[in-house]
TIVOKE-778850 format. One line per 8 residues: their letters; for each residue x, y, z of N, C-alpha, C. Coordinates in pm, 1 decimal. Layout:
<nodes>
A> X,Y,Z,X,Y,Z,X,Y,Z ~ ...
</nodes>
This chain:
<nodes>
MLTKLRNL> 853.5,-584.4,-894.4,1029.5,-550.4,-893.6,1034.6,-396.3,-871.5 ~ 966.0,-316.4,-997.9,1055.6,-190.5,-1043.6,987.3,-105.7,-887.2 ~ 849.0,-78.0,-891.8,827.1,-29.3,-750.1,864.2,-48.8,-656.0 ~ 946.4,-181.9,-663.4,986.5,-210.7,-491.8,1118.9,-116.2,-500.6 ~ 1182.3,-100.8,-597.3,1352.3,-61.2,-630.9,1312.0,66.4,-616.4 ~ 1224.3,143.3,-685.0,1197.1,313.9,-632.4,1174.8,305.7,-510.3 ~ 1085.4,214.7,-430.3,1097.2,230.4,-270.7,1228.5,247.4,-228.2 ~ 1302.7,101.9,-265.5,1449.3,111.2,-212.7,1567.6,232.5,-181.2
RPGLSQSE> 1529.6,278.9,-342.5,1673.3,340.5,-369.9,1703.4,418.1,-298.1 ~ 1605.0,546.3,-199.3,1646.4,636.0,-124.2,1749.2,573.6,-5.8 ~ 1762.9,432.0,37.4,1812.4,356.3,94.0,1939.3,327.2,77.7 ~ 1979.8,305.2,-69.2,2076.0,236.5,-61.3,2187.7,310.0,-99.7 ~ 2345.0,218.0,-137.2,2445.5,310.4,-102.3,2468.9,363.5,-260.0 ~ 2542.4,483.8,-280.7,2528.6,571.2,-392.7,2567.6,477.4,-455.4 ~ 2658.6,381.3,-459.4,2708.7,273.6,-605.8,2602.2,239.2,-606.8 ~ 2518.7,116.1,-476.5,2388.6,105.1,-540.9,2275.7,151.7,-631.4
QRVADLVL> 2311.5,280.9,-553.4,2224.5,358.4,-627.0,2260.6,393.5,-802.3 ~ 2358.3,398.8,-846.8,2384.1,391.1,-976.4,2354.8,234.8,-1043.3 ~ 2384.7,137.1,-961.4,2315.6,35.2,-1029.4,2155.1,37.7,-1039.6 ~ 2079.0,75.9,-950.4,1904.8,108.4,-950.8,1882.4,187.4,-1053.9 ~ 1978.8,279.2,-1096.7,1901.3,383.1,-1193.0,1928.1,340.9,-1338.7 ~ 2026.4,237.7,-1337.8,2020.3,190.1,-1495.6,1876.8,112.7,-1510.6 ~ 1926.5,21.4,-1404.1,1776.8,-121.5,-1432.6,1669.5,-41.1,-1422.0 ~ 1643.3,56.5,-1373.8,1554.7,144.1,-1399.7,1489.0,228.9,-1514.0
KQPQWVID> 1605.1,295.7,-1565.5,1588.2,297.7,-1719.5,1626.6,275.4,-1790.1 ~ 1689.0,119.7,-1782.9,1670.1,37.0,-1907.6,1678.0,-117.9,-1848.2 ~ 1540.4,-147.0,-1848.5,1557.3,-250.7,-1732.5,1511.8,-389.1,-1852.0 ~ 1509.9,-340.1,-1992.1,1545.1,-467.4,-2069.0,1638.7,-522.3,-2139.6 ~ 1741.8,-381.3,-2158.3,1844.3,-432.1,-2122.1,1915.0,-542.0,-2039.3 ~ 1906.3,-491.1,-1920.6,1953.8,-556.9,-1793.5,1958.9,-671.8,-1822.5 ~ 1806.1,-707.0,-1886.1,1764.5,-916.2,-1873.9,1884.4,-986.3,-1950.7 ~ 1965.5,-860.1,-2024.3,2029.9,-991.4,-2126.1,2167.5,-980.8,-2119.6
ASIAMLAK> 2188.5,-883.0,-1957.8,2347.6,-801.2,-1964.1,2403.2,-890.7,-1877.9 ~ 2542.7,-971.5,-1919.9,2590.0,-1012.3,-1792.2,2646.4,-910.4,-1640.6 ~ 2634.9,-967.4,-1557.3,2730.5,-941.4,-1435.3,2812.0,-780.6,-1470.0 ~ 2906.3,-859.1,-1547.0,3020.3,-776.8,-1608.8,2970.0,-625.3,-1654.9 ~ 2879.1,-679.1,-1748.6,2831.8,-576.5,-1815.9,2780.5,-471.9,-1778.9 ~ 2711.6,-545.6,-1656.7,2586.7,-458.6,-1579.8,2711.2,-354.6,-1509.1 ~ 2772.2,-364.1,-1440.3,2874.0,-312.4,-1342.1,2983.5,-210.6,-1465.6 ~ 3015.9,-257.8,-1530.6,3093.1,-158.9,-1625.9,2980.9,-43.1,-1657.3
KAAVSQPT> 2875.4,-92.4,-1700.6,2815.1,66.3,-1781.0,2764.6,126.0,-1655.0 ~ 2774.2,75.1,-1496.7,2682.3,156.3,-1420.3,2814.4,228.9,-1341.8 ~ 2942.5,145.9,-1339.3,3028.7,205.6,-1332.4,3081.1,199.1,-1172.3 ~ 3036.4,83.2,-1125.4,3057.2,-28.6,-1000.6,3126.9,-94.1,-1023.4 ~ 3188.7,-178.5,-915.9,3234.8,-345.3,-929.1,3142.6,-431.9,-970.3 ~ 3148.3,-553.0,-945.5,3081.7,-659.3,-950.2,2988.4,-688.5,-850.4 ~ 3122.2,-704.6,-758.0,3097.9,-714.9,-584.4,2973.8,-619.9,-542.8 ~ 2941.7,-496.7,-574.9,2837.3,-390.0,-558.7,2725.5,-428.5,-627.8
VIRFCRSM> 2723.6,-461.3,-727.8,2615.7,-574.6,-820.3,2555.3,-674.8,-733.6 ~ 2640.6,-734.0,-672.7,2591.5,-851.3,-569.9,2533.3,-817.0,-455.8 ~ 2549.4,-718.2,-406.1,2530.6,-631.6,-286.0,2430.3,-579.1,-337.6 ~ 2372.0,-505.3,-447.5,2236.9,-461.3,-460.6,2130.5,-572.8,-465.9 ~ 2146.4,-683.2,-519.2,2089.4,-788.7,-515.0,2043.4,-873.6,-400.5 ~ 2147.3,-841.4,-310.0,2099.4,-875.0,-175.0,2026.9,-794.7,-122.1 ~ 2040.7,-640.7,-169.1,1951.7,-530.6,-68.2,1782.4,-554.5,-111.3 ~ 1795.8,-609.7,-250.6,1651.1,-645.8,-273.3,1630.7,-763.6,-280.5
ELNGYLDF> 1695.9,-859.4,-123.2,1646.7,-931.7,-92.5,1631.8,-1055.6,-165.8 ~ 1733.5,-1096.5,-266.0,1712.8,-1194.9,-374.7,1844.0,-1281.8,-376.5 ~ 1896.4,-1397.9,-407.9,1996.8,-1498.8,-422.1,2110.2,-1452.0,-453.4 ~ 2093.0,-1364.0,-583.1,2178.5,-1350.9,-646.2,2187.7,-1259.7,-732.6 ~ 2272.1,-1275.5,-860.3,2247.5,-1147.8,-1049.6,2164.5,-1240.9,-1112.2 ~ 2129.0,-1397.6,-1114.6,2082.1,-1485.7,-1140.4,1911.3,-1436.6,-1159.9 ~ 1905.6,-1476.4,-978.0,1767.3,-1442.8,-930.9,1717.7,-1277.0,-960.4 ~ 1761.9,-1234.8,-955.6,1768.3,-1076.2,-1028.8,1700.7,-1102.5,-1148.3
RLKLAQTL> 1780.1,-1131.2,-1254.0,1734.0,-1099.3,-1392.7,1608.6,-1194.7,-1369.1 ~ 1605.3,-1304.7,-1350.7,1456.0,-1400.6,-1340.2,1353.1,-1257.1,-1322.9 ~ 1370.5,-1223.8,-1174.9,1238.7,-1172.3,-1128.9,1221.2,-1040.2,-1202.2 ~ 1360.4,-1002.0,-1224.7,1299.8,-845.3,-1374.5,1200.0,-919.9,-1497.3 ~ 1268.2,-1027.5,-1544.1,1238.6,-1051.4,-1677.9,1047.3,-1127.8,-1643.7 ~ 1001.2,-1136.5,-1509.5,849.0,-1190.1,-1447.9,823.5,-1073.3,-1454.9 ~ 859.4,-920.8,-1395.7,790.1,-794.5,-1369.5,731.9,-767.7,-1529.7 ~ 875.3,-747.8,-1594.8,803.0,-724.0,-1759.8,754.2,-751.0,-1837.9
AAESAPGV> 731.8,-938.7,-1819.3,634.7,-1008.4,-1891.9,480.5,-937.3,-1839.0 ~ 503.2,-981.0,-1711.3,345.8,-952.5,-1636.1,313.6,-789.5,-1692.4 ~ 406.1,-694.0,-1652.6,406.3,-556.5,-1695.7,310.8,-569.7,-1827.9 ~ 317.4,-628.3,-1921.9,314.8,-613.6,-2089.4,213.7,-714.4,-2133.0 ~ 195.5,-796.9,-1993.3,46.5,-888.9,-2045.2,-77.9,-842.7,-2017.6 ~ -163.2,-921.0,-2183.9,-303.3,-877.5,-2174.6,-370.8,-851.9,-2092.9 ~ -443.6,-731.5,-2020.9,-518.5,-751.9,-1932.1,-437.6,-668.1,-1792.8 ~ -340.7,-638.1,-1816.9,-229.4,-575.2,-1704.3,-213.8,-434.1,-1791.2
PYVHGDVK> -249.8,-315.7,-1768.1,-203.0,-191.6,-1819.2,-125.7,-162.8,-1787.5 ~ -30.5,-95.0,-1818.6,77.3,-38.8,-1727.5,111.5,82.3,-1843.1 ~ 135.9,228.5,-1756.0,188.9,296.7,-1805.6,331.3,380.9,-1827.5 ~ 435.0,363.0,-1919.1,555.0,375.4,-1894.7,591.3,517.5,-1904.2 ~ 523.6,593.0,-1981.3,532.0,714.1,-1963.1,357.9,844.0,-1866.8 ~ 448.6,898.9,-1783.3,347.4,961.0,-1719.2,337.0,1062.5,-1837.9 ~ 165.8,1170.9,-1713.1,75.1,1264.3,-1800.0,196.0,1406.0,-1807.0 ~ 166.4,1472.4,-1923.6,255.0,1562.2,-1941.4,191.7,1681.7,-1979.1
ATDRPADI> 235.8,1816.9,-1995.4,124.7,1901.8,-1989.7,65.0,1901.3,-2139.6 ~ 107.9,1859.9,-2213.9,62.0,1884.1,-2377.7,-4.5,1759.2,-2377.9 ~ -50.9,1688.5,-2316.2,-148.1,1556.6,-2341.4,-289.2,1615.4,-2316.6 ~ -363.5,1567.3,-2399.2,-509.6,1586.8,-2454.6,-563.1,1506.1,-2340.9 ~ -735.3,1622.9,-2314.0,-781.4,1515.7,-2206.2,-850.1,1342.3,-2213.2 ~ -824.8,1318.8,-2377.8,-847.6,1175.1,-2423.0,-687.2,1102.2,-2366.6 ~ -565.0,1141.1,-2350.9,-457.6,1097.3,-2309.5,-476.1,1116.0,-2174.0 ~ -491.6,1154.1,-2094.1,-503.0,1220.3,-1984.8,-577.6,1110.1,-1928.1
VSKVFDRA> -741.8,1054.9,-1957.6,-820.7,996.1,-1936.8,-776.9,826.2,-1932.2 ~ -701.6,830.9,-2052.2,-647.8,667.2,-2083.5,-515.6,672.3,-1940.1 ~ -459.3,721.2,-1970.9,-333.0,742.4,-1839.7,-364.3,720.8,-1722.0 ~ -439.9,788.4,-1679.0,-460.2,793.2,-1538.0,-588.3,638.4,-1518.7 ~ -633.8,616.3,-1597.2,-741.4,526.6,-1569.1,-625.7,363.0,-1614.2 ~ -583.9,354.8,-1689.6,-461.1,255.5,-1693.8,-370.7,226.4,-1590.9 ~ -355.6,340.3,-1560.0,-238.5,335.3,-1389.6,-343.3,261.7,-1307.0 ~ -436.5,346.8,-1283.6,-525.8,314.9,-1183.3,-528.1,133.6,-1186.1
AGTLMRVG> -593.0,96.8,-1288.2,-640.6,-35.8,-1302.1,-496.5,-91.0,-1266.5 ~ -398.8,-124.3,-1381.2,-275.7,-152.8,-1355.8,-237.1,-197.6,-1204.3 ~ -194.3,-105.9,-1166.3,-184.0,-95.7,-1024.7,-244.9,-166.2,-940.3 ~ -370.8,-165.3,-926.0,-477.4,-223.7,-897.9,-444.5,-354.7,-887.2 ~ -425.2,-430.1,-965.1,-430.5,-570.8,-1010.0,-294.7,-599.9,-984.8 ~ -152.0,-546.4,-999.8,-45.3,-587.2,-966.0,-37.2,-603.0,-821.4 ~ -103.6,-495.3,-738.4,-77.2,-481.8,-551.0,-169.2,-600.0,-535.2 ~ -284.5,-584.1,-560.8,-379.1,-747.6,-549.0,-301.9,-861.5,-618.1
KALDIRAM> -235.5,-938.0,-663.5,-216.0,-1003.3,-629.6,-61.3,-1023.8,-590.6 ~ -1.6,-932.8,-511.9,83.8,-931.7,-457.5,53.9,-913.6,-251.6 ~ -39.3,-913.2,-291.4,-80.7,-896.4,-134.3,-95.0,-993.2,-76.5 ~ -7.6,-1028.8,47.1,37.5,-1153.1,144.8,-109.7,-1165.3,205.4 ~ -170.0,-1275.2,123.8,-307.6,-1337.8,166.7,-318.4,-1370.2,339.1 ~ -189.7,-1394.1,410.8,-198.8,-1467.3,573.8,-206.2,-1333.1,646.9 ~ -173.8,-1219.9,557.6,-136.7,-1122.4,645.3,-292.9,-1015.6,625.5 ~ -347.4,-1055.7,497.6,-526.7,-1032.2,486.2,-620.6,-1094.7,611.4
DGAIKTLT> -556.7,-1232.9,558.6,-653.4,-1313.0,725.0,-655.7,-1314.8,843.4 ~ -507.0,-1272.7,911.0,-487.8,-1212.3,1003.6,-546.8,-1064.1,1055.2 ~ -545.5,-1003.2,950.0,-628.5,-898.5,966.8,-727.7,-858.6,990.8 ~ -806.9,-971.2,894.7,-965.4,-956.8,905.7,-1000.6,-1018.1,1010.0 ~ -926.0,-1115.0,1099.3,-952.7,-1197.1,1195.2,-924.1,-1118.4,1331.5 ~ -850.9,-1017.7,1332.8,-792.1,-941.9,1435.0,-914.3,-830.6,1415.8 ~ -936.1,-793.6,1343.6,-1062.7,-657.4,1297.9,-1201.4,-743.0,1373.4 ~ -1235.5,-856.8,1355.3,-1364.0,-898.2,1337.9,-1329.8,-922.8,1524.5
KASRVEFY> -1286.6,-939.6,1593.6,-1272.4,-984.6,1694.4,-1223.1,-842.6,1853.7 ~ -1198.5,-766.0,1703.9,-1189.6,-623.7,1817.9,-1284.1,-556.4,1880.5 ~ -1247.7,-525.6,2018.9,-1315.2,-458.6,2092.9,-1349.3,-329.0,2050.6 ~ -1246.0,-225.2,2040.9,-1233.5,-102.1,1978.2,-1096.1,-112.9,1834.8 ~ -1187.3,-51.9,1735.9,-1066.1,-18.8,1609.5,-1035.8,120.3,1599.5 ~ -984.5,198.9,1591.8,-922.2,322.7,1560.7,-864.4,371.7,1430.4 ~ -942.4,382.5,1343.1,-823.8,474.5,1213.6,-751.5,588.7,1197.7 ~ -601.8,559.1,1190.4,-495.1,668.3,1121.2,-490.8,699.4,987.2
GLGNSSVV> -500.8,796.8,994.8,-443.0,841.8,857.5,-440.1,1021.2,849.7 ~ -286.3,1074.0,778.1,-281.4,1242.1,800.5,-269.0,1284.8,614.1 ~ -298.6,1377.3,630.4,-245.9,1426.6,471.6,-356.1,1350.0,377.8 ~ -358.3,1296.6,215.2,-388.5,1207.8,193.4,-426.2,1104.2,199.3 ~ -429.1,1076.7,326.4,-466.6,899.8,365.3,-537.9,921.5,513.5 ~ -589.8,1048.8,540.8,-688.5,1079.4,623.7,-803.8,1103.3,535.7 ~ -888.5,1060.8,418.3,-979.6,1070.4,360.4,-974.0,869.1,362.8 ~ -882.7,767.3,356.2,-870.8,650.3,378.2,-967.3,612.3,460.6
AQDAQYKF> -866.6,652.5,560.9,-896.5,673.0,732.4,-1049.0,678.1,769.5 ~ -1070.4,780.4,702.6,-1240.9,807.5,762.5,-1323.4,764.2,690.8 ~ -1313.4,687.1,542.0,-1400.3,583.4,451.5,-1409.1,466.6,527.6 ~ -1295.1,450.2,545.2,-1289.6,310.7,690.6,-1342.4,318.8,794.6 ~ -1394.1,416.1,856.6,-1464.2,447.8,983.3,-1610.1,425.9,960.2 ~ -1654.8,477.5,825.8,-1788.5,445.9,776.3,-1834.5,341.0,761.6 ~ -1740.5,286.8,693.8,-1752.3,113.8,659.2,-1741.5,47.1,803.7 ~ -1681.6,70.4,919.3,-1658.0,-81.2,991.1,-1777.1,-13.7,1124.6
FRLGLPAI> -1818.5,104.1,1119.5,-1878.8,157.0,1193.6,-2014.1,107.7,1131.5 ~ -2055.4,89.1,1025.9,-2163.5,31.5,971.9,-2197.8,-134.6,1020.1 ~ -2095.2,-242.0,1056.0,-2044.6,-311.2,1057.9,-2114.4,-382.4,1223.7 ~ -2113.0,-263.5,1264.0,-2113.3,-273.4,1435.1,-2026.9,-279.6,1520.6 ~ -1925.6,-235.9,1459.6,-1770.6,-218.8,1498.8,-1755.3,-81.6,1584.9 ~ -1718.7,-70.0,1712.1,-1691.3,83.3,1789.4,-1579.0,109.8,1679.2 ~ -1604.0,187.0,1603.2,-1465.9,212.6,1480.3,-1471.6,401.2,1503.4 ~ -1365.0,434.6,1553.1,-1333.9,571.5,1569.7,-1216.2,621.1,1464.3
YFSDSHMN> -1234.5,766.1,1429.3,-1154.3,830.7,1340.5,-1157.0,964.4,1352.1 ~ -991.7,990.2,1399.5,-995.3,1153.9,1462.7,-903.6,1234.0,1343.8 ~ -929.7,1331.4,1304.4,-895.0,1402.3,1145.6,-764.0,1467.5,1247.0 ~ -727.3,1510.1,1341.8,-600.6,1558.6,1419.9,-506.7,1451.4,1478.6 ~ -393.3,1488.4,1443.2,-297.7,1393.0,1466.8,-272.3,1365.1,1624.5 ~ -335.6,1475.2,1694.3,-274.9,1546.0,1829.3,-445.5,1473.5,1929.9 ~ -529.0,1414.5,1837.9,-620.4,1352.2,1913.6,-575.4,1202.5,1879.8 ~ -521.5,1159.5,1800.5,-481.6,1031.2,1768.5,-373.7,1037.2,1910.4
NLSAPLLA> -249.7,1119.2,1916.8,-178.8,1076.9,2039.0,-247.5,1102.6,2147.5 ~ -365.7,1122.7,2181.8,-446.4,1167.5,2326.6,-490.4,990.3,2326.9 ~ -556.5,956.9,2222.9,-668.5,856.7,2275.3,-587.5,736.6,2245.6 ~ -454.8,708.9,2168.1,-350.4,580.6,2148.5,-317.2,514.1,2288.8 ~ -231.7,622.9,2393.0,-219.4,531.6,2506.5,-346.6,522.5,2577.2 ~ -458.5,521.5,2551.4,-559.5,491.9,2638.6,-646.0,333.2,2582.8 ~ -571.4,335.0,2493.1,-577.2,192.2,2438.9,-573.7,41.6,2545.2 ~ -615.9,-88.5,2497.3,-570.1,-187.1,2540.0,-572.1,-301.2,2471.6
KGDVVVAI> -555.7,-408.5,2564.5,-565.4,-484.1,2510.1,-709.7,-593.1,2447.3 ~ -668.0,-573.5,2302.2,-839.8,-626.1,2220.6,-822.2,-530.7,2145.9 ~ -810.5,-456.0,2136.0,-809.5,-301.8,2053.2,-727.2,-305.9,1942.3 ~ -784.3,-236.6,1848.0,-685.2,-259.9,1732.0,-709.3,-118.0,1669.7 ~ -578.7,-86.2,1644.7,-498.0,22.4,1516.3,-488.3,16.4,1407.6 ~ -560.0,83.3,1274.6,-507.1,40.3,1133.1,-473.2,161.6,1097.4 ~ -343.4,185.8,1072.6,-258.5,279.6,1076.7,-240.4,322.7,874.6 ~ -288.1,430.7,818.6,-249.7,414.8,680.0,-136.3,492.9,577.4
SASGRTRE> -80.8,491.1,581.4,-4.6,604.3,503.4,74.0,519.6,336.9 ~ 117.0,646.3,247.8,164.8,576.8,143.3,331.3,583.6,132.1 ~ 352.0,655.9,256.2,519.3,625.8,227.0,529.3,585.2,342.4 ~ 483.6,525.5,475.7,504.4,498.5,605.9,613.9,578.7,693.7 ~ 645.2,675.2,662.1,730.2,738.3,717.8,664.0,898.2,754.3 ~ 562.4,902.2,787.8,489.4,1029.3,853.0,520.5,1042.3,1007.7 ~ 590.6,1145.3,1085.1,683.0,1128.8,1175.4,509.0,1093.8,1283.7 ~ 438.1,1187.6,1241.0,331.1,1169.4,1375.0,256.9,1074.0,1385.1
LCRSAKLA> 252.6,990.5,1239.4,152.0,869.5,1251.3,220.2,749.4,1289.4 ~ 358.5,786.7,1312.5,459.2,673.7,1350.3,419.8,679.8,1497.1 ~ 471.2,779.0,1565.4,449.3,805.4,1676.7,307.8,754.7,1719.9 ~ 203.7,786.5,1666.5,38.1,700.2,1715.5,65.0,606.6,1746.3 ~ 109.4,528.1,1620.3,99.9,356.1,1606.3,187.6,320.2,1721.1 ~ 330.4,376.2,1740.2,395.1,345.3,1883.9,348.0,333.0,1970.5 ~ 264.1,443.8,2035.1,156.8,489.3,2144.6,72.6,371.3,2140.9 ~ 35.4,336.5,2078.5,-113.9,238.8,2051.0,-42.7,108.4,2038.7
HSAGAIVI> 56.8,111.9,2024.5,145.1,-58.5,2036.0,179.2,-124.7,2166.5 ~ 232.5,29.3,2238.4,252.1,22.5,2396.4,179.3,24.2,2466.0 ~ 81.6,60.4,2439.5,-57.5,47.5,2552.7,-103.5,-102.0,2527.7 ~ -101.6,-162.1,2468.9,-142.0,-362.3,2425.6,-192.8,-312.6,2340.0 ~ -220.1,-216.2,2218.7,-352.8,-249.2,2065.0,-245.3,-340.2,1978.2 ~ -319.0,-404.6,1898.9,-260.6,-442.7,1780.0,-275.2,-334.9,1702.0 ~ -148.3,-325.9,1607.2,-127.7,-214.7,1503.4,-139.7,-290.3,1360.8 ~ -236.0,-266.5,1279.6,-261.6,-304.5,1140.2,-175.9,-188.6,1018.5
AITIPRSP> -104.9,-174.1,991.7,-50.9,-128.9,899.0,-78.5,-187.9,758.7 ~ -162.8,-11.1,709.8,-145.1,-20.6,495.5,-40.8,66.7,497.8 ~ 75.4,28.0,423.9,170.4,90.5,392.5,313.2,-1.0,299.1 ~ 410.4,111.2,209.6,514.0,7.0,195.8,568.8,-67.5,331.3 ~ 589.1,-182.7,274.6,735.6,-297.2,316.0,853.4,-200.3,397.0 ~ 889.3,-247.4,497.8,1023.7,-193.8,483.5,1011.4,-61.3,519.0 ~ 984.1,17.5,564.1,923.7,181.6,627.6,874.8,158.6,765.6 ~ 921.4,254.0,844.9,890.5,282.0,952.9,807.3,261.8,1004.1
LSGIADIT> 685.6,254.6,948.4,540.6,218.5,1007.5,532.0,57.2,1024.5 ~ 605.6,19.0,922.8,576.3,-154.4,884.9,633.9,-199.8,998.5 ~ 761.6,-147.5,1035.8,875.2,-193.8,1168.2,790.3,-198.0,1266.4 ~ 659.3,-69.0,1308.5,617.5,-68.1,1413.8,531.1,-197.5,1448.0 ~ 416.4,-212.6,1294.3,297.1,-299.7,1283.9,309.7,-437.8,1360.9 ~ 220.3,-480.5,1371.7,215.6,-641.9,1396.5,170.3,-674.2,1267.4 ~ 93.7,-668.1,1199.8,48.7,-684.4,1081.7,67.2,-595.5,962.0 ~ 189.7,-594.1,854.8,139.6,-540.1,770.1,45.2,-574.1,647.2
LNAEVEED> -45.2,-465.3,603.6,-75.1,-515.4,411.8,5.6,-449.5,321.4 ~ 85.0,-478.1,225.1,217.1,-399.6,153.7,96.5,-350.4,49.1 ~ 138.8,-212.8,16.3,25.2,-141.4,-114.1,199.0,-75.5,-121.8 ~ 289.9,-133.2,-224.7,401.6,-72.6,-288.5,306.7,1.2,-415.7 ~ 335.3,89.5,-428.3,272.5,147.2,-584.8,348.6,248.0,-593.2 ~ 398.2,255.6,-736.9,435.5,365.3,-772.2,307.4,554.9,-821.2 ~ 383.1,647.5,-774.1,278.0,715.1,-792.3,349.9,815.5,-930.8 ~ 232.9,899.4,-996.6,326.6,1018.7,-1110.4,374.4,1102.3,-1050.0
PDIYSPMT> 462.6,1095.0,-1075.0,526.8,1261.5,-982.5,472.0,1388.3,-1000.8 ~ 438.6,1362.4,-1152.6,342.4,1520.1,-1244.1,261.2,1529.9,-1164.4 ~ 133.8,1450.2,-1061.3,22.7,1466.4,-1029.2,36.3,1478.1,-871.9 ~ 1.0,1615.1,-825.5,11.1,1729.5,-742.2,-50.2,1627.5,-621.3 ~ -152.3,1521.3,-637.7,-199.4,1467.6,-488.8,-190.4,1317.7,-518.8 ~ -132.1,1219.2,-446.2,-150.7,1156.9,-471.6,-292.8,1053.6,-510.4 ~ -261.8,975.7,-657.4,-412.5,935.3,-623.3,-403.1,739.5,-624.7 ~ -299.4,688.7,-709.1,-338.0,550.2,-720.8,-301.2,503.2,-585.3
SRIVHLTI> -264.4,580.5,-502.4,-185.8,486.7,-340.3,-356.7,472.0,-286.4 ~ -404.7,598.4,-302.0,-508.0,629.7,-226.5,-608.1,503.8,-285.3 ~ -613.8,499.2,-385.1,-710.2,442.2,-436.3,-688.5,275.1,-405.5 ~ -562.2,188.9,-382.0,-489.4,135.1,-323.6,-536.7,127.3,-202.6 ~ -527.6,193.0,-75.8,-563.1,154.3,-0.8,-722.1,168.6,41.3 ~ -796.3,228.3,-59.2,-923.5,243.5,-64.6,-1017.7,100.6,-55.8 ~ -922.1,19.5,-173.8,-961.8,-83.5,-181.6,-998.5,-241.7,-121.2 ~ -791.0,-193.7,-19.7,-780.5,-265.1,69.2,-889.3,-231.4,207.4
IDALAVGV> -959.4,-132.4,206.5,-1025.4,-114.5,329.3,-1138.8,-215.4,308.6 ~ -1177.8,-240.9,169.6,-1314.0,-248.2,159.0,-1253.3,-411.4,144.1 ~ -1168.7,-470.4,94.2,-1151.4,-617.8,129.9,-1192.3,-658.5,246.6 ~ -1103.9,-582.9,346.8,-1065.0,-572.3,478.3,-1228.1,-576.7,547.5 ~ -1335.5,-511.1,501.4,-1486.7,-452.9,579.9,-1568.5,-617.4,493.3 ~ -1553.8,-615.2,351.2,-1586.0,-746.5,318.4,-1555.2,-847.7,393.0 ~ -1431.6,-872.8,449.3,-1402.3,-1010.0,534.5,-1459.6,-992.6,624.9 ~ -1475.3,-884.8,710.5,-1523.1,-919.1,870.0,-1651.7,-912.6,838.9
ALARGPKW> -1732.0,-851.6,749.4,-1858.8,-833.2,717.0,-1928.7,-1012.3,715.5 ~ -1847.8,-1124.9,613.0,-1856.1,-1246.1,592.8,-1789.0,-1285.5,753.9 ~ -1747.1,-1273.7,823.0,-1670.6,-1328.0,927.6,-1759.4,-1317.6,1048.9 ~ -1837.1,-1195.2,1041.9,-1926.7,-1162.3,1167.6,-2082.3,-1263.0,1150.8 ~ -2101.2,-1329.2,1024.4,-2201.8,-1417.1,981.6,-2354.6,-1339.7,911.7 ~ -2440.9,-1423.7,959.9,-2576.0,-1357.1,849.2,-2661.7,-1258.8,902.9 ~ -2629.1,-1259.7,1054.9,-2701.2,-1156.4,1099.4,-2694.9,-1044.3,1101.1 ~ -2559.8,-1015.6,1097.4,-2519.1,-930.7,1075.3,-2512.5,-827.9,923.3
VSKLEKSK> -2555.2,-940.2,855.6,-2547.1,-907.3,715.4,-2688.9,-834.0,737.5 ~ -2778.3,-922.1,768.1,-2946.1,-840.1,777.2,-2961.4,-706.1,882.7 ~ -2882.6,-713.0,977.1,-2832.5,-549.5,1012.7,-2843.0,-448.0,935.9 ~ -2706.8,-485.4,834.8,-2690.8,-382.4,755.2,-2792.1,-421.2,632.2 ~ -2876.6,-481.4,628.1,-2998.5,-429.2,487.9,-3101.9,-346.5,588.1 ~ -3101.2,-361.2,716.3,-3201.5,-271.4,764.5,-3116.5,-94.9,797.5 ~ -2997.8,-108.2,799.8,-2957.7,11.2,751.8,-2966.3,66.6,655.9 ~ -2981.3,1.0,535.3,-2987.3,44.7,395.0,-3112.9,127.3,387.9
DELRVSRL> -3208.1,44.2,444.5,-3369.6,7.4,416.2,-3379.3,200.2,478.7 ~ -3299.6,231.3,598.8,-3289.0,343.3,701.2,-3242.6,475.9,549.9 ~ -3198.3,439.0,495.4,-3104.3,508.0,399.9,-3195.2,547.7,267.8 ~ -3253.2,460.3,258.7,-3388.1,505.5,137.4,-3471.5,537.1,141.7 ~ -3507.5,564.8,234.7,-3588.8,680.9,288.4,-3568.9,776.9,234.9 ~ -3430.1,878.6,257.1,-3418.5,929.9,304.9,-3353.2,969.9,153.7 ~ -3403.4,903.3,50.6,-3362.0,952.7,-127.7,-3487.7,970.7,-196.4 ~ -3480.4,1074.5,-306.2,-3546.7,1177.2,-343.6,-3587.4,984.0,-453.3
PR> -3767.3,1012.3,-477.7,-3762.1,882.4,-610.0,-3717.9,905.3,-702.0 ~ -3693.9,783.1,-791.5,-3659.7,832.6,-947.8,-3753.9,861.2,-1044.2
</nodes>
């Protein structure tokens, strides 16, 4: 829920942002606060707090406090690590390793639990029947798109990845019904990626987005696999989101492999046999 709030914050009004900032800074205090107490501390009116709750797609302040309490309880539960402090310049290697690994593990568990299984099922069925699959990803997401192309190519699907957004835009209008585009973006706001997804959708292809909900990209997609990830702002390259996206791709690939049946598993084994020949003996 806190990750969702961080993603929503830029689109809130200034008064609602003050409420959001207070919730993000003192979530434990908010759980025990009345609506009047929260409104006073955030220097807003009580109706503003109600509007804030509606912006969070909740039924009211009580519902908001309940969801917030559930979030904090889940994040402090055994087996679900959560890093409240980001990596600092003074951290030792042991601290860095602990924080980065704990954040990645905790994020994977939270996103996995929140993933819409019906959307995953729809994406797997769509990919299994696809005549052609194109993977779009720019910047850091390009690594995920390239990895996806490799995985699905080995499953016997005509899978394409272009490293250039202009090539995406040239290819997208040539797609047709039965073709699928998987668009990957941590923000869901990359202009060129959204343009490519729109072109593919207009051409008749089904667009599957791996991104955050309520983003421009999710608005274009036929199926959205929500990946709300909180990134460490002190890390120059987004890391946790990339790990989450790679894991979602892995889950899709496993689902498609199982859906395609035993004959494709045997073909995959033959492909692995060829790879073994290229490796040096132990």
